[in-house]
MARFI-269637 format. One record per residue (C-alpha): residue number from 1; x, y, z; residue in one letter. Coordinates in Angstrom, 2 decimals, padded with zeros to 5 digits. Example, Ala and Ser with C-alpha at 12.3 -4.5 7.8 and 13.67 -1.06 7.14 Angstrom:
<atoms>
1, 012.30, -004.50, 007.80, a .
2, 013.67, -001.06, 007.14, s .
</atoms>
This chain:
<atoms>
1, 001.49, -018.58, -069.77, m .
2, 002.37, -017.99, -065.94, k .
3, 001.19, -015.35, -063.78, f .
4, 002.32, -013.65, -060.45, d .
5, -000.98, -012.44, -059.46, y .
6, -004.43, -013.52, -060.71, l .
7, -006.90, -010.76, -059.39, i .
8, -010.33, -010.95, -059.17, v .
9, -012.63, -007.69, -059.73, g .
10, -011.89, -004.82, -062.20, a .
11, -013.12, -002.02, -059.64, g .
12, -010.93, 000.41, -057.57, f .
13, -009.60, -002.28, -055.11, a .
14, -008.64, -004.58, -058.15, g .
15, -007.50, -002.16, -060.77, s .
16, -005.41, -000.16, -058.15, v .
17, -003.44, -003.23, -057.19, l .
18, -003.05, -004.59, -060.81, a .
19, -001.57, -001.18, -061.50, e .
20, 001.17, -001.11, -058.70, r .
21, 001.86, -004.73, -059.10, l .
22, 002.72, -004.53, -062.66, a .
23, 004.03, -001.16, -062.74, r .
24, 006.19, -000.51, -059.85, n .
25, 006.99, -004.36, -058.56, a .
26, 006.85, -005.61, -062.68, q .
27, 004.45, -008.31, -061.84, q .
28, 002.68, -010.15, -064.45, r .
29, -001.36, -009.53, -063.46, v .
30, -004.28, -011.29, -064.66, l .
31, -007.67, -009.01, -064.27, l .
32, -010.49, -011.16, -064.35, v .
33, -014.03, -009.30, -064.42, e .
34, -017.30, -010.78, -064.84, r .
35, -019.28, -008.06, -066.00, r .
36, -018.34, -006.59, -069.44, n .
37, -016.65, -003.69, -068.05, h .
38, -014.15, -002.21, -066.13, i .
39, -014.40, 000.47, -063.30, g .
40, -017.04, -001.59, -060.98, g .
41, -019.46, 000.16, -059.95, n .
42, -017.55, 003.65, -060.49, a .
43, -018.07, 002.73, -063.94, y .
44, -019.33, 005.82, -066.31, d .
45, -020.46, 005.45, -070.39, h .
46, -022.31, 007.97, -072.82, y .
47, -025.74, 007.31, -073.04, d .
48, -027.85, 007.22, -076.59, d .
49, -027.92, 010.62, -076.37, a .
50, -024.41, 011.69, -075.45, g .
51, -024.86, 012.58, -072.08, i .
52, -022.01, 010.43, -069.53, l .
53, -023.66, 008.88, -067.09, v .
54, -022.95, 006.56, -064.05, h .
55, -024.24, 003.04, -064.81, k .
56, -024.65, 002.44, -061.00, y .
57, -025.49, 005.49, -059.34, g .
58, -023.96, 008.44, -058.26, p .
59, -020.14, 008.11, -057.60, h .
60, -018.70, 011.41, -056.06, i .
61, -014.91, 011.57, -055.47, f .
62, -013.60, 013.29, -052.09, h .
63, -010.94, 012.14, -049.54, t .
64, -008.66, 013.84, -046.92, n .
65, -005.47, 011.87, -047.94, s .
66, -003.41, 014.04, -050.25, k .
67, -001.75, 010.88, -050.65, q .
68, -004.65, 008.83, -052.57, i .
69, -005.80, 011.70, -054.36, f .
70, -001.91, 012.48, -056.00, d .
71, -002.00, 008.70, -056.49, y .
72, -005.02, 008.60, -058.94, l .
73, -004.01, 012.28, -060.59, s .
74, -001.40, 009.92, -062.38, q .
75, -004.46, 008.93, -064.18, f .
76, -006.66, 011.69, -065.08, t .
77, -007.09, 015.27, -064.76, t .
78, -009.53, 016.15, -062.21, w .
79, -012.65, 018.91, -062.66, r .
80, -013.43, 020.64, -059.07, k .
81, -016.44, 019.69, -057.79, y .
82, -018.27, 019.88, -054.19, e .
83, -021.71, 018.06, -053.93, h .
84, -024.93, 019.34, -052.40, r .
85, -028.07, 017.59, -051.87, v .
86, -031.46, 018.73, -051.03, l .
87, -034.35, 016.93, -049.13, a .
88, -038.08, 017.20, -050.25, s .
89, -040.08, 017.58, -046.75, v .
90, -043.02, 019.50, -046.39, d .
91, -043.42, 020.05, -049.58, g .
92, -040.52, 022.00, -049.58, r .
93, -036.95, 021.62, -050.65, l .
94, -034.23, 022.41, -048.17, v .
95, -030.45, 021.45, -047.47, p .
96, -029.27, 018.02, -045.97, i .
97, -026.96, 017.69, -044.31, p .
98, -029.24, 019.94, -041.79, i .
99, -027.70, 023.43, -041.14, n .
100, -029.03, 026.98, -040.34, l .
101, -030.76, 027.39, -043.26, d .
102, -032.51, 024.19, -042.93, t .
103, -033.94, 025.01, -039.78, i .
104, -034.84, 028.26, -040.84, n .
105, -036.78, 027.29, -043.86, e .
106, -038.90, 024.52, -041.96, l .
107, -039.32, 026.58, -039.15, y .
108, -039.95, 030.14, -040.79, g .
109, -037.20, 031.23, -038.27, t .
110, -034.67, 033.80, -038.56, n .
111, -031.76, 031.63, -035.96, l .
112, -028.47, 032.94, -036.12, s .
113, -025.76, 030.12, -035.92, a .
114, -025.23, 030.80, -031.88, h .
115, -028.78, 030.04, -031.79, q .
116, -029.30, 027.20, -033.51, i .
117, -027.08, 024.82, -031.11, a .
118, -029.85, 025.96, -028.33, g .
119, -032.35, 025.35, -030.70, f .
120, -031.61, 021.96, -031.31, l .
121, -030.33, 021.09, -028.19, e .
122, -034.14, 021.25, -026.79, s .
123, -035.39, 019.07, -029.22, r .
124, -032.61, 016.35, -028.69, a .
125, -033.92, 013.40, -026.86, e .
126, -031.38, 012.14, -023.96, s .
127, -030.99, 008.28, -024.69, r .
128, -029.29, 005.96, -021.66, p .
129, -027.26, 004.38, -024.72, k .
130, -026.32, 005.16, -028.32, i .
131, -026.59, 001.44, -029.91, s .
132, -028.75, 002.21, -032.76, t .
133, -029.14, 004.30, -035.98, s .
134, -032.49, 005.75, -033.83, e .
135, -030.54, 006.67, -030.83, d .
136, -027.87, 008.91, -032.79, v .
137, -030.96, 010.85, -034.93, v .
138, -032.71, 011.52, -031.81, l .
139, -029.99, 012.65, -029.26, s .
140, -028.92, 014.80, -032.18, k .
141, -031.86, 017.02, -033.47, v .
142, -034.83, 015.36, -031.90, g .
143, -038.12, 013.21, -032.68, r .
144, -039.54, 015.56, -035.23, e .
145, -036.91, 016.49, -037.55, l .
146, -035.98, 012.35, -036.90, y .
147, -039.36, 011.64, -038.93, e .
148, -038.89, 014.35, -041.32, k .
149, -035.69, 013.38, -042.66, f .
150, -034.31, 010.32, -041.46, f .
151, -036.75, 007.86, -040.45, r .
152, -038.41, 007.12, -043.85, g .
153, -035.33, 007.34, -045.72, y .
154, -033.91, 004.54, -043.56, t .
155, -036.58, 002.22, -043.70, r .
156, -036.39, 002.47, -047.43, k .
157, -032.71, 001.97, -047.92, q .
158, -032.14, -000.46, -045.97, w .
159, -035.65, -002.07, -045.36, g .
160, -035.52, -001.80, -041.94, l .
161, -036.41, 000.81, -039.11, d .
162, -033.82, 002.76, -037.65, p .
163, -034.30, 001.38, -034.28, s .
164, -033.30, -002.12, -035.65, d .
165, -029.45, -000.79, -037.32, l .
166, -026.44, -000.27, -035.93, d .
167, -025.55, 003.08, -035.07, a .
168, -023.09, 003.28, -037.57, s .
169, -025.34, 003.86, -040.45, v .
170, -026.42, 007.40, -038.76, t .
171, -023.39, 008.46, -036.79, a .
172, -021.17, 009.60, -039.78, r .
173, -024.16, 011.89, -040.85, v .
174, -023.36, 015.66, -039.49, p .
175, -025.45, 018.57, -038.41, v .
176, -024.50, 021.72, -038.96, r .
177, -024.88, 025.07, -037.19, t .
178, -023.80, 027.13, -040.07, n .
179, -024.76, 027.63, -043.49, r .
180, -022.12, 025.10, -045.29, d .
181, -024.62, 023.45, -047.94, t .
182, -022.05, 021.17, -049.23, r .
183, -022.73, 017.44, -048.83, y .
184, -018.73, 016.47, -047.74, f .
185, -016.22, 018.61, -046.02, t .
186, -013.04, 016.62, -047.36, d .
187, -009.67, 018.66, -048.55, c .
188, -009.89, 016.81, -051.75, y .
189, -013.47, 017.31, -053.67, q .
190, -013.29, 016.49, -057.42, s .
191, -014.55, 014.30, -060.41, m .
192, -012.32, 012.99, -063.09, p .
193, -012.57, 015.55, -066.01, r .
194, -012.91, 012.87, -068.61, h .
195, -015.00, 010.25, -066.42, g .
196, -014.09, 007.42, -064.06, y .
197, -013.62, 005.10, -066.52, t .
198, -011.47, 006.80, -068.42, r .
199, -008.89, 007.03, -065.50, l .
200, -009.35, 003.25, -065.19, f .
201, -008.07, 002.63, -068.55, e .
202, -005.41, 005.01, -067.80, n .
203, -004.83, 003.09, -064.58, l .
204, -004.66, -000.37, -066.27, l .
205, -002.44, 000.61, -069.29, d .
206, 000.62, -001.46, -069.13, h .
207, 002.13, -004.34, -071.08, k .
208, 002.26, -006.63, -067.33, n .
209, -001.52, -006.07, -067.28, i .
210, -004.19, -008.52, -068.85, n .
211, -007.66, -008.16, -068.73, i .
212, -010.56, -011.14, -069.26, l .
213, -013.94, -009.53, -069.15, l .
214, -017.32, -011.53, -069.14, n .
215, -015.11, -014.10, -067.06, a .
216, -015.89, -016.36, -064.05, d .
217, -012.73, -016.76, -062.26, y .
218, -013.54, -020.12, -060.75, r .
219, -013.15, -021.35, -064.78, e .
220, -010.27, -019.29, -065.17, v .
221, -008.00, -020.10, -062.01, k .
222, -007.80, -023.95, -063.21, s .
223, -006.74, -023.23, -066.48, a .
224, -003.45, -021.40, -065.81, i .
225, -000.66, -021.02, -063.49, s .
226, -000.57, -018.10, -060.91, y .
227, 001.26, -017.93, -057.54, d .
228, -000.88, -015.30, -055.93, r .
229, -005.02, -014.75, -055.92, l .
230, -006.54, -011.10, -055.04, i .
231, -010.01, -011.48, -054.13, f .
232, -012.17, -008.40, -054.61, t .
233, -015.43, -009.95, -054.89, g .
234, -018.09, -011.39, -052.25, p .
235, -016.33, -013.26, -049.37, i .
236, -018.93, -015.82, -048.74, d .
237, -018.92, -016.32, -052.54, e .
238, -015.48, -017.28, -052.50, y .
239, -016.07, -019.97, -049.45, f .
240, -019.07, -021.48, -051.38, d .
241, -021.18, -020.04, -049.00, y .
242, -020.10, -022.40, -046.30, q .
243, -021.66, -020.77, -043.40, f .
244, -025.05, -019.18, -045.03, g .
245, -025.02, -015.99, -047.04, e .
246, -023.78, -012.90, -045.97, l .
247, -027.08, -010.33, -046.42, p .
248, -026.99, -007.18, -048.53, y .
249, -029.19, -004.36, -049.56, r .
250, -029.25, -004.16, -053.26, s .
251, -030.56, -000.83, -055.69, l .
252, -032.47, -000.78, -059.06, r .
253, -031.50, 002.37, -061.15, f .
254, -034.07, 003.88, -063.09, q .
255, -032.42, 006.26, -066.15, h .
256, -033.77, 008.66, -068.05, e .
257, -033.29, 011.03, -070.56, t .
258, -034.89, 014.11, -070.49, l .
259, -035.52, 016.88, -073.82, d .
260, -034.72, 019.74, -071.96, r .
261, -031.23, 021.30, -070.32, p .
262, -032.41, 020.84, -066.63, i .
263, -034.18, 018.83, -064.43, f .
264, -034.03, 020.10, -061.12, q .
265, -032.35, 022.52, -059.00, p .
266, -029.30, 020.39, -057.17, a .
267, -026.84, 017.52, -058.19, p .
268, -029.37, 015.28, -055.94, v .
269, -032.73, 015.44, -054.53, v .
270, -033.62, 013.51, -051.71, n .
271, -037.23, 011.88, -050.86, y .
272, -037.20, 010.58, -047.10, p .
273, -040.98, 010.25, -047.23, n .
274, -042.20, 010.23, -050.88, e .
275, -042.22, 007.41, -053.60, h .
276, -040.72, 003.90, -053.43, a .
277, -037.36, 006.03, -054.66, f .
278, -034.71, 007.67, -052.10, t .
279, -033.45, 009.92, -054.61, r .
280, -033.06, 011.18, -057.78, i .
281, -029.72, 012.36, -059.03, t .
282, -029.23, 014.86, -062.38, e .
283, -025.82, 013.76, -063.81, m .
284, -024.52, 017.14, -065.94, k .
285, -024.23, 018.43, -062.63, y .
286, -021.61, 015.99, -061.39, l .
287, -019.72, 015.59, -065.03, t .
288, -020.26, 019.85, -065.69, g .
289, -020.69, 018.54, -069.73, q .
290, -022.88, 020.91, -071.42, e .
291, -026.00, 019.30, -073.44, h .
292, -029.66, 020.30, -074.42, s .
293, -030.69, 017.49, -072.94, k .
294, -030.14, 016.16, -069.09, t .
295, -030.11, 012.84, -067.73, s .
296, -031.66, 011.52, -064.64, i .
297, -030.81, 008.55, -062.30, i .
298, -034.68, 007.16, -059.93, y .
299, -032.46, 004.92, -057.16, e .
300, -034.68, 002.09, -055.90, y .
301, -033.33, -000.11, -052.88, p .
302, -034.40, -003.31, -052.82, e .
303, -033.36, -006.45, -051.12, a .
304, -032.05, -008.57, -053.64, t .
305, -029.67, -008.03, -056.77, g .
306, -026.45, -006.62, -057.11, d .
307, -024.75, -006.66, -053.42, p .
308, -024.50, -002.60, -052.40, y .
309, -024.71, -002.01, -048.82, y .
310, -023.84, -004.88, -046.18, p .
311, -026.38, -005.04, -043.44, i .
312, -024.59, -003.57, -040.49, p .
313, -026.70, -005.62, -037.49, r .
314, -024.59, -007.76, -034.78, p .
315, -025.48, -011.29, -036.28, a .
316, -023.91, -010.57, -039.72, n .
317, -021.18, -009.10, -038.07, a .
318, -020.74, -012.71, -036.24, e .
319, -021.10, -014.43, -040.18, l .
320, -018.95, -012.41, -041.54, y .
321, -015.64, -013.08, -038.79, q .
322, -016.84, -016.82, -039.68, r .
323, -015.57, -016.25, -043.10, y .
324, -012.99, -013.46, -042.47, s .
325, -011.26, -016.40, -039.83, e .
326, -011.54, -018.63, -042.41, a .
327, -009.93, -016.18, -045.28, a .
328, -006.75, -015.76, -042.86, r .
329, -006.05, -020.01, -042.88, a .
330, -005.73, -019.32, -046.93, v .
331, -002.30, -019.08, -047.76, r .
332, -001.48, -017.08, -050.90, n .
333, -005.37, -015.47, -051.02, v .
334, -005.77, -011.94, -050.11, y .
335, -008.88, -010.25, -049.89, f .
336, -010.09, -006.62, -050.16, v .
337, -012.29, -004.05, -051.12, g .
338, -016.16, -003.76, -049.82, r .
339, -017.12, -006.96, -050.82, l .
340, -014.17, -009.00, -049.41, a .
341, -014.56, -007.30, -046.03, t .
342, -017.68, -006.95, -046.10, y .
343, -017.62, -003.20, -045.08, r .
344, -018.90, -000.06, -046.54, y .
345, -016.07, 001.81, -048.42, y .
346, -016.23, 005.24, -049.99, n .
347, -013.80, 005.32, -052.98, m .
348, -010.78, 007.15, -051.28, d .
349, -010.90, 004.27, -048.91, q .
350, -010.96, 001.46, -051.36, v .
351, -007.83, 002.96, -052.80, v .
352, -006.56, 003.32, -049.17, g .
353, -006.93, -000.10, -048.44, a .
354, -005.31, -001.78, -051.85, a .
355, -002.35, 000.42, -051.24, l .
356, -001.87, -001.06, -048.11, t .
357, -002.03, -004.52, -049.18, l .
358, 000.56, -003.80, -052.33, y .
359, 002.76, -002.33, -049.68, n .
360, 002.41, -005.51, -047.64, k .
361, 003.17, -007.40, -051.16, l .
362, 005.86, -005.55, -052.26, a .
363, 007.94, -005.94, -048.85, a .
364, 007.48, -010.34, -048.96, s .
365, 009.57, -012.47, -050.53, h .
366, 007.68, -015.27, -050.51, v .
367, 005.59, -016.78, -053.53, s .
368, 004.36, -019.53, -053.16, r .
369, 001.41, -020.99, -056.22, p .
370, -002.35, -021.14, -054.57, v .
371, -003.08, -024.03, -056.87, s .
372, 000.10, -024.14, -059.25, p .
373, -000.96, -025.67, -062.97, q .
374, 001.13, -026.26, -066.19, n .
375, -001.48, -025.33, -068.71, n .
376, -000.48, -022.09, -070.90, g .
377, -002.31, -019.39, -072.88, a .
378, -003.77, -022.10, -074.61, r .
379, -005.93, -023.28, -071.83, e .
380, -006.73, -019.75, -070.99, l .
381, -008.32, -019.22, -074.08, a .
382, -010.48, -022.44, -073.72, a .
383, -011.86, -021.50, -070.80, a .
384, -013.07, -018.05, -070.93, v .
</atoms>
């Protein structure tokens, strides 16, 4: 069987491109995934108690892009959901991001929205140059709040002190002078009503899409004929780590089902200064499911395991640039997504990047095989 596209990875990037190419461009697509399921890290499933859980930790959909929201709305109905997080600090559970209620609760004050800006300004430290994550936080809220909320959490999450991390890690963490307790402020905040896996099943339900699970693309690509390759996996893996391995932080998830209806007072509780885990998520808040039991997820950052977070340090950026240059020299191979571009993306950003690449491919009329073969479906079956 001849395919127009071999797509590696069935997460958002690969699946969106498979759908667009198959449905809009009438291209024959083979989607190859090394795991035993579609959906990438957004995959969800029902546990033994019948509770819908996110296998790889909480995935909250939010975006300011109407185009992206409308696109995904073709494949799911939505449940309105605004995410809220508490942090365990000084024996209290207080809102995070830091807002007016956070400060008043911690310090026993009764500040107004007009007064909190002055309160934070009086504690902020002047930094001659904002170059690290520590600089960002100290310049906004000062050392005491930095120690209470940020330093311990960051050290657990990244295995590094904030003073050793790029400013981008904490630059996007807001500090609010009002009582807005939402974690995100995007225009569109919703969860797929029937879960992410159902969304992906609808996305990939097309006669031009063939899916192989539990498959190594390196074995598959030598057994089939295809014109173009879209790669969403780790870019250093594609090049056999010829310049060295790009560093990532990984995560380990501990799932527990409890014989009680509710475990904690918020969807997520962060633990900046206690325990080895960073946070606990209670799934029923996210999904809206009604059940007599509840499911929680403990999240443990680790140095090894599946790649989750690119570590933002100058040396790592330089190493990625070497791979990026190598990628530009490869014909008819396209790199897209978090792992292929060594960037941390929210889900909507991955979808946006995939749609952008699709528009580029749709406008192109060049179709040269990457590694033409004359093998057919029999060889493909033998390879996997």
